[in-house]
C-alpha positions as CSV (number, residue, x, y, z in Angstrom):
1,M,12.1,-0.9,6.0
2,I,8.8,0.2,3.8
3,Q,7.2,-0.9,0.7
4,V,5.4,1.9,-1.7
5,I,3.1,-0.8,-2.7
6,T,1.5,0.2,-6.7
7,G,-2.0,-0.6,-6.2
8,S,-3.9,-0.6,-9.3
9,T,-3.3,-2.7,-11.9
10,R,-4.5,-1.0,-15.1
11,R,-2.6,-0.4,-18.2
12,Q,-3.7,2.9,-18.1
13,R,-3.8,4.0,-14.9
14,V,-2.2,7.5,-13.4
15,G,-1.7,5.6,-9.3
16,H,2.3,4.7,-10.2
17,H,3.3,8.1,-11.0
18,V,1.6,9.3,-7.4
19,A,3.5,6.4,-5.9
20,A,6.6,7.1,-7.0
21,W,5.2,10.1,-5.9
22,V,5.5,8.8,-2.9
23,A,8.6,6.6,-3.4
24,E,11.0,9.8,-3.7
25,Q,9.5,11.8,-0.5
26,A,9.8,8.6,1.9
27,E,13.4,7.4,0.3
28,G,14.8,11.1,1.1
29,R,14.2,11.0,4.8
30,H,16.9,9.2,7.0
31,D,15.0,7.6,8.8
32,L,13.6,5.4,6.2
33,T,14.7,2.7,3.7
34,V,11.9,2.1,0.7
35,E,11.3,-0.8,-1.7
36,R,9.0,-0.2,-4.7
37,V,5.8,-2.9,-4.7
38,D,3.8,-3.0,-7.9
39,L,1.1,-5.0,-8.1
40,A,1.2,-5.0,-12.0
41,Q,4.6,-6.7,-12.0
42,V,3.9,-9.2,-9.2
43,D,0.9,-10.6,-11.2
44,L,-1.1,-12.4,-9.0
45,P,-3.9,-14.9,-10.4
46,L,-7.2,-14.8,-8.0
47,Y,-6.2,-16.4,-4.8
48,D,-6.1,-20.3,-5.8
49,E,-4.7,-21.5,-2.4
50,P,-6.8,-24.6,-1.3
51,M,-5.7,-23.7,2.7
52,H,-6.5,-20.4,4.6
53,P,-3.3,-17.8,4.7
54,R,-3.4,-18.4,7.9
55,L,-2.4,-21.5,8.1
56,R,1.2,-20.6,6.0
57,Q,0.8,-24.0,4.1
58,Y,1.4,-22.0,0.6
59,E,1.1,-24.6,-2.0
60,H,2.2,-22.3,-5.3
61,E,5.1,-20.8,-5.9
62,H,3.7,-17.3,-6.8
63,T,1.6,-16.8,-3.6
64,R,5.3,-18.0,-1.8
65,A,7.4,-15.9,-3.4
66,F,4.6,-12.8,-2.5
67,G,4.7,-13.8,0.9
68,Q,8.8,-13.7,1.3
69,L,8.0,-10.2,-0.7
70,I,5.7,-9.0,1.9
71,E,7.2,-10.6,4.9
72,R,10.5,-8.4,5.3
73,A,9.1,-5.4,4.9
74,E,8.5,-3.1,8.1
75,G,5.5,-1.5,7.3
76,F,3.7,-0.1,4.1
77,I,2.6,2.3,2.3
78,I,-0.8,1.2,-0.2
79,V,-1.4,4.1,-3.0
80,F,-4.8,2.7,-4.8
81,P,-7.8,4.1,-6.8
82,E,-11.6,4.3,-5.7
83,Y,-13.4,1.8,-7.9
84,N,-17.4,2.4,-7.8
85,H,-17.0,3.5,-4.2
86,S,-14.2,0.8,-3.1
87,F,-11.0,-0.5,-3.6
88,N,-9.5,-2.3,-6.7
89,A,-10.1,-5.9,-6.6
90,A,-6.1,-6.9,-7.9
91,L,-5.5,-5.1,-4.2
92,K,-8.4,-6.8,-2.2
93,N,-6.9,-9.9,-3.8
94,A,-3.3,-9.2,-2.6
95,V,-4.5,-8.6,0.7
96,D,-6.6,-11.7,0.6
97,H,-3.7,-14.0,-0.5
98,L,-1.6,-13.8,3.1
99,F,-2.1,-13.6,6.7
100,H,1.2,-13.2,9.0
101,E,3.0,-11.1,6.5
102,W,0.6,-8.6,7.1
103,S,0.1,-9.0,10.0
104,D,1.4,-6.4,13.2
105,K,2.9,-4.0,10.8
106,P,1.7,-0.6,9.9
107,V,-0.3,0.7,7.1
108,G,-0.6,4.0,5.4
109,L,-3.3,4.8,3.3
110,V,-2.9,6.9,-0.3
111,S,-6.2,7.2,-2.1
112,Y,-6.6,8.9,-5.4
113,G,-9.7,9.4,-7.5
114,G,-12.0,11.7,-8.7
115,I,-13.9,14.4,-6.4
116,S,-13.8,12.4,-2.9
117,G,-10.0,11.7,-3.8
118,G,-10.6,7.7,-3.2
119,T,-12.2,8.7,1.0
120,R,-14.9,6.2,-0.2
121,A,-12.3,3.1,-1.1
122,A,-10.3,3.6,2.2
123,A,-13.6,3.6,4.6
124,A,-13.5,0.2,2.7
125,L,-10.1,-0.8,3.1
126,R,-9.5,-0.5,6.9
127,P,-11.5,-3.4,7.8
128,V,-10.2,-5.6,5.7
129,L,-6.3,-4.7,6.7
130,S,-7.5,-5.4,10.7
131,S,-8.9,-8.8,9.2
132,V,-5.2,-9.8,8.6
133,G,-4.2,-8.1,11.6
134,A,-2.0,-4.9,10.2
135,V,-2.6,-1.6,11.4
136,A,-3.8,0.7,9.5
137,L,-2.8,4.6,10.5
138,R,-5.0,7.3,10.8
139,E,-3.0,9.3,9.0
140,A,-3.5,9.1,5.1
141,V,-3.2,11.1,2.1
142,V,-6.0,12.3,-0.3
143,V,-5.9,13.1,-3.6
144,P,-8.9,13.9,-5.4
145,S,-9.3,14.7,-9.3
146,V,-6.0,12.5,-9.6
147,G,-6.3,13.5,-13.6
148,A,-5.5,17.1,-13.1
149,R,-2.6,16.3,-10.6
150,I,-0.5,14.7,-14.1
151,E,1.6,16.8,-15.7
152,E,3.4,16.3,-18.9
153,Q,7.2,16.7,-18.2
154,A,10.1,16.6,-20.5
155,S,11.0,13.4,-18.4
156,G,7.6,11.9,-19.0
157,R,4.2,12.0,-16.8
158,R,4.7,12.9,-13.6
159,F,2.3,13.7,-10.1
160,S,2.2,17.3,-9.1
161,P,1.1,17.4,-5.7
162,S,-0.8,19.6,-3.8
163,P,0.7,21.7,-0.8
164,E,-2.0,19.4,1.0
165,N,-0.8,16.5,-0.1
166,D,2.6,17.0,0.6
167,E,1.7,18.1,3.8
168,A,-0.1,15.0,4.8
169,L,2.3,12.4,3.3
170,A,5.3,14.2,5.7
171,D,2.5,13.5,8.7
172,L,1.8,9.8,6.7
173,L,5.7,9.2,6.9
174,D,6.3,10.7,10.5
175,A,3.2,8.5,11.8
176,L,5.2,5.2,10.0
177,V,8.5,5.9,11.8
178,R,6.4,6.6,15.1
179,W,4.0,3.1,14.3
180,I,7.4,0.5,13.6
181,P,8.8,0.5,16.6
182,R,5.9,0.0,18.5
183,C,4.0,-2.6,15.8
184,R,7.4,-4.3,16.6
185,S,7.3,-4.7,20.0
186,A,4.2,-5.7,20.3
187,A,4.3,-8.9,17.6
188,P,4.5,-12.2,18.8
189,S,7.8,-13.8,19.0
190,G,8.2,-17.1,17.0
191,G,7.7,-15.8,13.7
192,E,3.9,-15.9,14.6
């Protein structure tokens, strides 16, 4: 099972529309099951654990609950914006809350923003994911000028992907399917 994680928590965000498209495409495949995770709903406080997450000695219920949520996934697609040439603080906080729960799992990146499409944010996120042992995949989706791709429809606002977005997401989903068994077999046994 993979999780599609909406990284933005702003009230006026568009990322949840992009994440809905990602999840719908993944759910349409026979080789993936999908769980949607929205960091705005998870609502983690700023990291407040007294011990390093590598020790897994969580004092707070919000950290234990988030750890259980993330641990059950075999891989992730993180949908996130670019803020000031980097990724957003809520996403950094979520990654920093845990260690082993991210480790040895593939992560696909779907970045969005203005003209750069979040590429600088993705470049900043890759080493952070690596530091918790996650495998940031080479395949990625970049959505430039995301605001122009949000359309008003009778059912509400929706993300309207470009043909390049559709192709990049198909490649990313294929990569996740390939990497999940590799990471599963490479993960240490015994839970850590």
